[in-house]
N, C-alpha and C positions, 0 to 999 in steps of 0.2 A: 503492500500499500505504499502511497506518495502524498507529497505534497511538492507544488509548486512555486519555484522561489519568487518569480515577479508579481504574484499575483492572481496570475492568471494560468489555465491548465492548457493554453494553444503554445506557448513556447515548449516544444515538446522536448525540447533538446535540454531546459535550463533546468534541470531540477537539480534539487542539494541532496534527497531521500527516497531510498526506495523503500521505508513505514514511514504511510502515512498519519500524521498528527494534529492536531491544531486548538492547541491548550490554551488560547485565551488571544484575545480579539481590540485591539489598537489602533481601528481607523487606518492598518497599515500592514498589510498582509506580510510586507518584504520584510517587516520589523519585527515578529512576533516568530519564537523560537520554542520549541520543543524536548523534550528529550531525545525521541528517534532525531533527529535531526544533528543532534549535536555528534552523534554516530558517526556522519556523515562529511568527507570531503567536499571542496567546493571544488568546479569545474571551471576551465578556463570561462567559459559564459557566462558567468556568476557578474562580471563585472560591466556583462550591457543587461540587465534585468534589470537595473534599479534604471528610476525615475530621474533625470537632471543627471548622468553621465558626464562626468568632467570633460574628459577630452578626446578625441576620435581615434579608433584604434580598430585593426583588426585582430577576430578569434578563430582558430582551429580549432576543433575537438573531432569529438566522435564515440560513439561505437558500435557492437557488433557482437553475435553471440553464432557459434556452431554447435551439434550436436550428434549424439549416436541413438537410434532406436532399433531395435529388436521386436520383429514382427514374428509372438508368437504363433498364429494360426499360419500363416507364410513359411514360418520358420527361415526368413531372410532377416537382413539388418542393413542399413547403410548409417551412412555419416556423413554429413555435407554442411560448410559453413553458409548456414542459412542468410545470415546479412553483415557487411560492415558497412559503417554508412560513415561517412567525412561530413563533419558541421562546420562549414565559415562564415563568419558576421563580420558584419562592420559598423561601429558606430560611428555616424555621419556628424550630429549635433547632440544636446543633451535631449530631445526629444524624435529624433529620428534616428532610426537603426535597421539594419538588414539582414536577413539569416536564410540560413538555408542547409538544407541538408540532401548530399548527394548520395544514393543509397546502390549498390551492388546485391542482389541477391544470389541464392545458390550459386557463390564462386566465380560463374562465368556466364558470358553468352553468344554461344559458338553460332556461327554464318549459318543461318536456316533451321537453327534448332528452335523450340517450343519452351526451353527448360533456360530458368534464370532469366535474371531482368536487372537493366541500366535505368536507375529513373532519379529523376527530381524528387522528392518525398514531399519537401516544401521549398518557395523561392517568395518572402513577402516583405514589403517593408512596414514597420511597426513607428505610427506617427502617437506620443505621448502627447495627449492634451494637456492632463495637470498629474498627480499624483495616484489618481484613482482611475481614472479612464484612458484609452488609447484608443485607437482604429487600426486595423490591418490590411492590408490591401496587398494581393498576388495569389500564390497557392498555397495553401493552408488549410490545416485540420481541421472539421468541424467538432465543435465541444460536445461529442458523443458518447456517453456511455466512460470510461472505466479508462480501459488501455489505449483508445483510439489515441488521444495525446498524450498518454504515461507510458510507451511502449517499451520504455527502455529495460534492456533485460536486468537491469539491478532491479527494479521498480514491479516487477511481479514475481507471482511464486511458482515454481516448477518451472520447468526446462520449455512447453511449449504452453503460447500466448491461451490463453482463459477459448473452448470451442467456440463458445455461444458470441466471443467479440472475434471470433474468424469466418463465423459462419452466417451470425443472424446481423451482428453490427461488422462488417469487413473490413477490419484492423492493417493497417494503416488505410484511412478512409482519406483523398483528399482531393479537394477540388479547387478551381480559380474563383476568386469573388472577394467580395470588401463584407467584413466584420468591425463591428464595435464590442467594449468590454466595458464596465469597470466594475465597482465594487460603494456601497451606500456607504456614507459618512457614519452613520447611527446604528446600523444593525451590524449582526456580523452577515452577511447579504453579497455573495456577488450576481455577476449577472451577463448576457453575452446576449446578442443576438445577429446574422449572418444574413447575405444573398448570396446564393454560390449558383456557378451552372448546374443542369439537374441532371439524373441519369438517361441512360440510352436503352431503351426497351428492348432495340434492337438484339443488344448483345445482351443479353439475358439467357443464363443456363440452367437446364433441371439441376438439382443435385450441390449447384452456389445461390441460390438467390440471386439479388443483387449484383453480386462480386464484380462479374464482369462487364455490366454496364458503367463502373463507375466510369469517368473520364480521365482523372488523374493530370487534367493539364495541354492534352494530346489534342489539339483540334478538335475542342471540348464544343457540345453545339450549345448555342447561347439562343436558340427561339426556345427553348423553355427553362425555369430559371425554378431556385428551390430556394425556400427558407427554414433556416435550424435557428435555435434558439435555448438556452439554458438558464439557470439559475438556482445557485449553491446553498444551501446555511450549513453554519458551521456552531456546533454547540458542545463546549468542553475537546473534548475527543470522539467528538462523533459527528460524520461532513455526510448531507445528504443532499443530491444532485437528482432535478429531474431535466432532462431535457425532450427535443421535438426535431422534427422532421416533417417539411407539406413541400414536395418538390415535382413538376410532371416529370413524366418520364420517355413521349415521346421530341426527337430532336429535329424530325422532319419539318419541311415547310405545308403552308395549308394543302397544294394538290397532291405532293406524295403523300402525305397522309392519306386524306382523302381517297386516297386508290387503293388503299390498305384497307381503311376503315375502323382508321385510328381519330383518334381526337387531340387537335393540335392548338399549340397555343403556349402561353408560359407555362400551366398548372395543365396541359394535354396528358391522359392517361394519366391521371396523378397515384401518388403515392404517398404514405403516411408511415410514420415513425414513431414512436410514444417509448421510452425508457426509465427507470429510476434506478439510483442505485444509492448506500447506504459505508460507506466507512466508518472504521472504528481501528483507534492504536493506546492502548496504555499499556506500560509495565511490561512492554514484551508481547502481550495479548494482540493478535490483530483480526479483525473480524472484515468482512464487505462481500454485497450482496447485493445483486445487478438482476435486472425484469427488463423485458424488451419485446417490445407486438409491432411487426413491418405487417404493412394490409396494403393488396396491390387492388383494389375495387374492381379496376378491369380487365382482370387480367386474360380474361375468354377473348377479348380482341386482342391482343397481345400473342397470345397462342395462333389463333387464326390467321392473323398475320404472317408470324414468323415460326409456328408450330414448336418452340421450343418448350412446351410441355410445364408451365411456370404455373407458382400456387396463387393462389388468390390471399392466404394469412401465413404468417408462420410467427413463430416465439420464440424464446428460447430462457432460461432465468438459470442463475446458478449461486451458491451460497460457499464460502469457503471459513475455513479459520487455522488461524497459524499461530506460534510461540518461540521466542527467539528463547533458547535453552541456555547461554551467556547472560541472560538478563541480570541475575542476580547473583553472578561472578564475584568473589570476592579478591580475586587479583585485576589489578589495572590491566597486564597485561589482554587479559580478556576480555577485557570488556570493552575493547576498543573493536572486536570482533564479533560477529553473529552467527550462531549456527540456527535458523530456522526451520521449524519441521511445521507440515501447514498439510490438509486434506481438505476437499473440495469436491462438491455434486453438481453437477451442470445436468439438466436436460433442456431436448428443443425438439423441435416440430417444426421440418419445413414443410410440410406437406398437412398443414394446420388445417386450412379449407383450399379446397380444390376447384373448380369451372368445372362445366360438365363437360367440356371439352380435353381432360388433362387427365391422366391417367395416375392413380395414384402410387407413392411408391414409401414403402414401410421401411427400408432402409434408413430414409428422412426421419426418422421418428427414433431421438436416440436419450442414450442418459450415457453417462459420464462419473466415473468416482475415479479422481487424480489423489495420490498419497503422496509424498517425498517430504525432502528437504533442501537445503541453501545454504553453504556456508563461505560468510566474509571473511578470506585474510584480511583485507581493507574494505574499507566503504565500497567501493567504483569497481569491484572486480568478483565473482560470484561462482561456484563450483555449483554444479545441482545435478540432482538424481529426485527419480517419481517414474512410479507405476501407475496405470492409466489402467482398468476394466473400462471398455467400452461393452453396450447392450442396445442392439436395433429391433425394430420390426422386421416379419417376416420382407422377405425377395418376391417381388413381384414378377411373375414368369412373363408377363406379358410386356415387360420393359427390356427381357433379354435377344438381343439379336443372334440370330445363328449360333444358339446355345449347342454345345457339347454333350451327347447324349451320355456322353459317359465322366461329364461336369460332374466334380465335389459338390454334394450339396451346399448352399449358402448356410455359413455359421453367423446366428443371431449375438455371439459372444466371439469379445476376441482382448487378447492383455497387449500390453505395451512396454516395454522396460524404457526409459530415458535417461542419456544421462549428456550432461552438457556445462559450458559457461559462458560467462558473459562480460565487459567489460565497458565502461563509461568512462570518459578522461572530458 
């Protein structure tokens, strides 16, 4: 669990903690300190997070993670450099700064290959209006859920990001737009609202929700737009958030959209997302829970146009409990380290509701139980290990293409062993 150094969760590279806590509110989040944060070293980007930074300067930083995974059903194992990210930021004046992240996924991108990705994860300007309010413009991460903005590997338990925040909220989800962020002067409350380009329903795929429909700043359609907003409230060691998204999914112009019988326009063929989450940290005990629902009321028209077998509603939720075993250590050496054990339960259904022209897929109704640990020899380096137990609904034979008559029956249960490392500097 985490807390963002600049008073916003948007600047996802500016974390100073992987354990969230908010012990007090003094009208300036960046002045609040908690026991969890005192365990974590600052990074180079911290110098750019404060309002009114004195001198122009450029900062280079980054993060990354790699893992080993054993699939016990298939009796196979893989190792992968999941991502390596380079952060470059520049402070122009006390009120104007630039933030960027260049990411390489799965180690490389080969010519003609479909695995791996090189892309800008963020590239935006921040305009500080005063100590409590600012505007961002460019490619940035909407404030939705816990992991989307807070995705550094030192900031979440487990080798893998929560599955709900991969399949239902496709972290990391970035779009081009303009956002306004602030916090109230009298209450422990922050807020945000942003206008970004919408997603593209032509790219929706069965089994991944709207993940492939993200535009990610590459020739993004701007015929359709989206509005996203979030409110966060802090109470002692608790943090509460609700966020939402409403946007059109048809990027085509009116004539092309009409030919496919799709609704065009700013909010044409709309998609809605509602999310709520809770986070807690106190004396080494951490807890977080999240629930999310996504609806695409006109899924039948999307399926008719593109035959992509998408659902009209999907949902996901998870709850996680963790504890730092070194919290009560009497030795100063071990007080500066962390050994976190955790357990997380996740449930999701990407076929919660389907239109009449879709085919139900029971494998998209899943539960995951994950338990493991993470050791921090220093605050910005973690060694992780966990076991994930997966259970799904039954496979639908109608979705099998040319099945082998001797194919092994589908197993609704599987076990994965994950071991990984992560860093941030």
